[in-house]
A tleap script that builds the chain and sets N, CA, C and O, in Angstrom:
source leaprc.protein.ff14SB
mol = sequence {
  NMET LEU VAL SER LYS GLY ALA PRO ALA PHE
  ARG SER HIE PHE LEU GLU PHE VAL ILE GLU
  GLU LEU GLU GLY GLU VAL ASP ILE THR LYS
  GLY LYS ASN GLN GLY LEU SER LYS ASP LEU
  ILE LEU LYS PHE PHE ILE ALA ALA ILE GLY
  ASN SER ASN SER VAL ASP CTYR
}
set mol.1.N position { 0.841 -1.185 0.000 }
set mol.1.CA position { 0.000 0.000 0.000 }
set mol.1.C position { 0.891 1.254 0.000 }
set mol.1.O position { 1.876 1.327 0.735 }
set mol.2.N position { 0.534 2.217 -0.819 }
set mol.2.CA position { 1.295 3.461 -0.878 }
set mol.2.C position { 0.845 4.412 0.215 }
set mol.2.O position { -0.349 4.581 0.465 }
set mol.3.N position { 1.807 5.019 0.851 }
set mol.3.CA position { 1.506 5.982 1.905 }
set mol.3.C position { 2.087 7.328 1.496 }
set mol.3.O position { 3.263 7.417 1.144 }
set mol.4.N position { 1.278 8.365 1.539 }
set mol.4.CA position { 1.728 9.703 1.184 }
set mol.4.C position { 2.596 10.275 2.301 }
set mol.4.O position { 2.272 10.156 3.482 }
set mol.5.N position { 3.688 10.887 1.910 }
set mol.5.CA position { 4.572 11.525 2.881 }
set mol.5.C position { 4.293 13.016 2.975 }
set mol.5.O position { 4.920 13.720 3.766 }
set mol.6.N position { 3.358 13.496 2.174 }
set mol.6.CA position { 2.889 14.863 2.271 }
set mol.6.C position { 3.907 15.931 1.948 }
set mol.6.O position { 4.734 15.791 1.047 }
set mol.7.N position { 3.819 17.005 2.717 }
set mol.7.CA position { 4.621 18.204 2.463 }
set mol.7.C position { 6.132 17.955 2.482 }
set mol.7.O position { 6.834 18.471 1.612 }
set mol.8.N position { 6.665 17.178 3.449 }
set mol.8.CA position { 8.119 16.963 3.440 }
set mol.8.C position { 8.619 16.311 2.144 }
set mol.8.O position { 9.677 16.675 1.632 }
set mol.9.N position { 7.869 15.368 1.628 }
set mol.9.CA position { 8.275 14.707 0.389 }
set mol.9.C position { 8.199 15.686 -0.783 }
set mol.9.O position { 9.094 15.722 -1.627 }
set mol.10.N position { 7.128 16.475 -0.829 }
set mol.10.CA position { 6.994 17.477 -1.891 }
set mol.10.C position { 8.150 18.462 -1.840 }
set mol.10.O position { 8.755 18.762 -2.869 }
set mol.11.N position { 8.463 18.969 -0.647 }
set mol.11.CA position { 9.541 19.949 -0.485 }
set mol.11.C position { 10.873 19.357 -0.946 }
set mol.11.O position { 11.653 20.025 -1.624 }
set mol.12.N position { 11.126 18.112 -0.579 }
set mol.12.CA position { 12.370 17.451 -0.969 }
set mol.12.C position { 12.491 17.337 -2.485 }
set mol.12.O position { 13.538 17.647 -3.054 }
set mol.13.N position { 11.417 16.891 -3.139 }
set mol.13.CA position { 11.438 16.762 -4.589 }
set mol.13.C position { 11.523 18.125 -5.267 }
set mol.13.O position { 12.201 18.274 -6.283 }
set mol.14.N position { 10.847 19.104 -4.713 }
set mol.14.CA position { 10.886 20.448 -5.284 }
set mol.14.C position { 12.297 21.030 -5.195 }
set mol.14.O position { 12.770 21.645 -6.151 }
set mol.15.N position { 12.970 20.843 -4.065 }
set mol.15.CA position { 14.331 21.351 -3.918 }
set mol.15.C position { 15.286 20.662 -4.893 }
set mol.15.O position { 16.175 21.308 -5.448 }
set mol.16.N position { 15.111 19.370 -5.101 }
set mol.16.CA position { 15.934 18.659 -6.083 }
set mol.16.C position { 15.726 19.257 -7.478 }
set mol.16.O position { 16.682 19.464 -8.225 }
set mol.17.N position { 14.477 19.526 -7.811 }
set mol.17.CA position { 14.153 20.127 -9.106 }
set mol.17.C position { 14.800 21.504 -9.244 }
set mol.17.O position { 15.390 21.811 -10.281 }
set mol.18.N position { 14.695 22.326 -8.215 }
set mol.18.CA position { 15.262 23.676 -8.246 }
set mol.18.C position { 16.775 23.614 -8.427 }
set mol.18.O position { 17.340 24.375 -9.212 }
set mol.19.N position { 17.425 22.719 -7.710 }
set mol.19.CA position { 18.882 22.581 -7.826 }
set mol.19.C position { 19.266 22.212 -9.255 }
set mol.19.O position { 20.177 22.807 -9.831 }
set mol.20.N position { 18.573 21.231 -9.823 }
set mol.20.CA position { 18.868 20.811 -11.194 }
set mol.20.C position { 18.694 21.960 -12.186 }
set mol.20.O position { 19.511 22.132 -13.090 }
set mol.21.N position { 17.642 22.736 -12.018 }
set mol.21.CA position { 17.372 23.843 -12.930 }
set mol.21.C position { 18.360 24.987 -12.757 }
set mol.21.O position { 18.780 25.593 -13.743 }
set mol.22.N position { 18.734 25.288 -11.531 }
set mol.22.CA position { 19.618 26.424 -11.280 }
set mol.22.C position { 21.071 26.127 -11.616 }
set mol.22.O position { 21.822 27.047 -11.939 }
set mol.23.N position { 21.482 24.880 -11.550 }
set mol.23.CA position { 22.879 24.549 -11.838 }
set mol.23.C position { 23.311 25.046 -13.211 }
set mol.23.O position { 24.439 25.512 -13.375 }
set mol.24.N position { 22.446 24.953 -14.173 }
set mol.24.CA position { 22.784 25.420 -15.514 }
set mol.24.C position { 22.615 26.916 -15.704 }
set mol.24.O position { 23.109 27.477 -16.682 }
set mol.25.N position { 21.928 27.559 -14.788 }
set mol.25.CA position { 21.620 28.987 -14.924 }
set mol.25.C position { 22.610 29.899 -14.197 }
set mol.25.O position { 22.758 31.063 -14.568 }
set mol.26.N position { 23.276 29.395 -13.187 }
set mol.26.CA position { 24.179 30.224 -12.380 }
set mol.26.C position { 25.489 30.421 -13.130 }
set mol.26.O position { 26.195 29.458 -13.428 }
set mol.27.N position { 25.806 31.676 -13.431 }
set mol.27.CA position { 27.039 32.019 -14.145 }
set mol.27.C position { 27.956 32.772 -13.190 }
set mol.27.O position { 27.659 33.898 -12.789 }
set mol.28.N position { 29.070 32.144 -12.829 }
set mol.28.CA position { 29.998 32.782 -11.879 }
set mol.28.C position { 31.207 33.385 -12.585 }
set mol.28.O position { 32.195 33.736 -11.940 }
set mol.29.N position { 31.129 33.506 -13.915 }
set mol.29.CA position { 32.266 34.045 -14.660 }
set mol.29.C position { 32.129 35.531 -14.965 }
set mol.29.O position { 33.106 36.179 -15.340 }
set mol.30.N position { 30.921 36.076 -14.806 }
set mol.30.CA position { 30.735 37.500 -15.096 }
set mol.30.C position { 29.549 38.034 -14.305 }
set mol.30.O position { 28.771 37.275 -13.728 }
set mol.31.N position { 29.433 39.343 -14.290 }
set mol.31.CA position { 28.312 39.982 -13.605 }
set mol.31.C position { 28.459 39.970 -12.095 }
set mol.31.O position { 29.561 39.833 -11.566 }
set mol.32.N position { 27.345 40.113 -11.414 }
set mol.32.CA position { 27.396 40.245 -9.963 }
set mol.32.C position { 27.778 38.950 -9.255 }
set mol.32.O position { 28.130 38.985 -8.075 }
set mol.33.N position { 27.720 37.812 -9.937 }
set mol.33.CA position { 28.126 36.544 -9.335 }
set mol.33.C position { 29.586 36.196 -9.602 }
set mol.33.O position { 30.063 35.146 -9.171 }
set mol.34.N position { 30.298 37.070 -10.310 }
set mol.34.CA position { 31.683 36.787 -10.677 }
set mol.34.C position { 32.528 36.549 -9.432 }
set mol.34.O position { 32.540 37.356 -8.503 }
set mol.35.N position { 33.229 35.431 -9.438 }
set mol.35.CA position { 34.131 35.113 -8.346 }
set mol.35.C position { 33.482 34.387 -7.180 }
set mol.35.O position { 34.179 33.923 -6.278 }
set mol.36.N position { 32.166 34.282 -7.184 }
set mol.36.CA position { 31.484 33.583 -6.101 }
set mol.36.C position { 31.490 32.082 -6.355 }
set mol.36.O position { 31.665 31.628 -7.485 }
set mol.37.N position { 31.297 31.331 -5.293 }
set mol.37.CA position { 31.221 29.883 -5.394 }
set mol.37.C position { 29.837 29.474 -5.886 }
set mol.37.O position { 28.823 29.896 -5.329 }
set mol.38.N position { 29.799 28.650 -6.932 }
set mol.38.CA position { 28.528 28.167 -7.471 }
set mol.38.C position { 27.773 27.381 -6.395 }
set mol.38.O position { 26.556 27.509 -6.261 }
set mol.39.N position { 28.497 26.581 -5.642 }
set mol.39.CA position { 27.895 25.790 -4.571 }
set mol.39.C position { 27.268 26.698 -3.516 }
set mol.39.O position { 26.183 26.405 -3.013 }
set mol.40.N position { 27.930 27.778 -3.184 }
set mol.40.CA position { 27.411 28.723 -2.194 }
set mol.40.C position { 26.121 29.386 -2.676 }
set mol.40.O position { 25.176 29.542 -1.902 }
set mol.41.N position { 26.079 29.769 -3.933 }
set mol.41.CA position { 24.876 30.393 -4.499 }
set mol.41.C position { 23.708 29.410 -4.459 }
set mol.41.O position { 22.598 29.781 -4.078 }
set mol.42.N position { 23.953 28.156 -4.854 }
set mol.42.CA position { 22.895 27.150 -4.817 }
set mol.42.C position { 22.406 26.901 -3.396 }
set mol.42.O position { 21.204 26.752 -3.172 }
set mol.43.N position { 23.325 26.856 -2.435 }
set mol.43.CA position { 22.930 26.661 -1.029 }
set mol.43.C position { 22.082 27.828 -0.533 }
set mol.43.O position { 21.150 27.631 0.246 }
set mol.44.N position { 22.401 29.044 -0.982 }
set mol.44.CA position { 21.603 30.209 -0.613 }
set mol.44.C position { 20.164 30.056 -1.092 }
set mol.44.O position { 19.219 30.274 -0.333 }
set mol.45.N position { 20.008 29.676 -2.370 }
set mol.45.CA position { 18.659 29.491 -2.918 }
set mol.45.C position { 17.914 28.371 -2.200 }
set mol.45.O position { 16.721 28.492 -1.922 }
set mol.46.N position { 18.608 27.295 -1.906 }
set mol.46.CA position { 17.980 26.174 -1.200 }
set mol.46.C position { 17.492 26.618 0.170 }
set mol.46.O position { 16.379 26.281 0.576 }
set mol.47.N position { 18.320 27.372 0.884 }
set mol.47.CA position { 17.922 27.858 2.209 }
set mol.47.C position { 16.736 28.810 2.107 }
set mol.47.O position { 15.826 28.764 2.934 }
set mol.48.N position { 16.747 29.671 1.092 }
set mol.48.CA position { 15.656 30.629 0.925 }
set mol.48.C position { 14.341 29.916 0.610 }
set mol.48.O position { 13.291 30.278 1.141 }
set mol.49.N position { 14.401 28.927 -0.236 }
set mol.49.CA position { 13.194 28.179 -0.598 }
set mol.49.C position { 12.761 27.279 0.546 }
set mol.49.O position { 11.569 27.156 0.828 }
set mol.50.N position { 13.716 26.654 1.198 }
set mol.50.CA position { 13.411 25.728 2.287 }
set mol.50.C position { 12.759 26.404 3.479 }
set mol.50.O position { 12.012 25.763 4.218 }
set mol.51.N position { 13.028 27.683 3.677 }
set mol.51.CA position { 12.462 28.407 4.794 }
set mol.51.C position { 11.204 29.188 4.415 }
set mol.51.O position { 10.669 29.943 5.227 }
set mol.52.N position { 10.740 29.008 3.197 }
set mol.52.CA position { 9.581 29.780 2.736 }
set mol.52.C position { 8.290 29.366 3.418 }
set mol.52.O position { 7.288 30.071 3.302 }
set mol.53.N position { 8.283 28.236 4.131 }
set mol.53.CA position { 7.063 27.806 4.800 }
set mol.53.C position { 6.717 28.700 5.995 }
set mol.53.O position { 5.613 28.615 6.532 }
set mol.54.N position { 7.645 29.547 6.409 }
set mol.54.CA position { 7.369 30.432 7.543 }
set mol.54.C position { 6.825 31.788 7.100 }
set mol.54.O position { 6.564 32.653 7.936 }
set mol.55.N position { 6.653 31.978 5.790 }
set mol.55.CA position { 6.163 33.239 5.253 }
set mol.55.C position { 4.639 33.187 5.201 }
set mol.55.O position { 4.055 32.195 4.765 }
set mol.56.N position { 4.007 34.263 5.650 }
set mol.56.CA position { 2.545 34.344 5.563 }
set mol.56.C position { 2.151 34.898 4.205 }
set mol.56.O position { 2.720 35.889 3.749 }
set mol.57.N position { 1.184 34.268 3.557 }
set mol.57.CA position { 0.720 34.721 2.247 }
set mol.57.C position { -0.580 35.426 2.373 }
set mol.57.O position { -1.134 35.883 1.374 }
savepdb mol mol.pdb
quit
């Protein structure tokens, strides 16, 4: 029998999707991200999205 894991499972899959999509979009060779760590930028986005459940809409 399948059991739904609800919001935690959705959040986990959504974060995986965001990471995959952003990896190709983050350019650290020019502009305001020049010289920054790609891994650090991705971790920032993950933290921002992961904590969005505390925002009131």
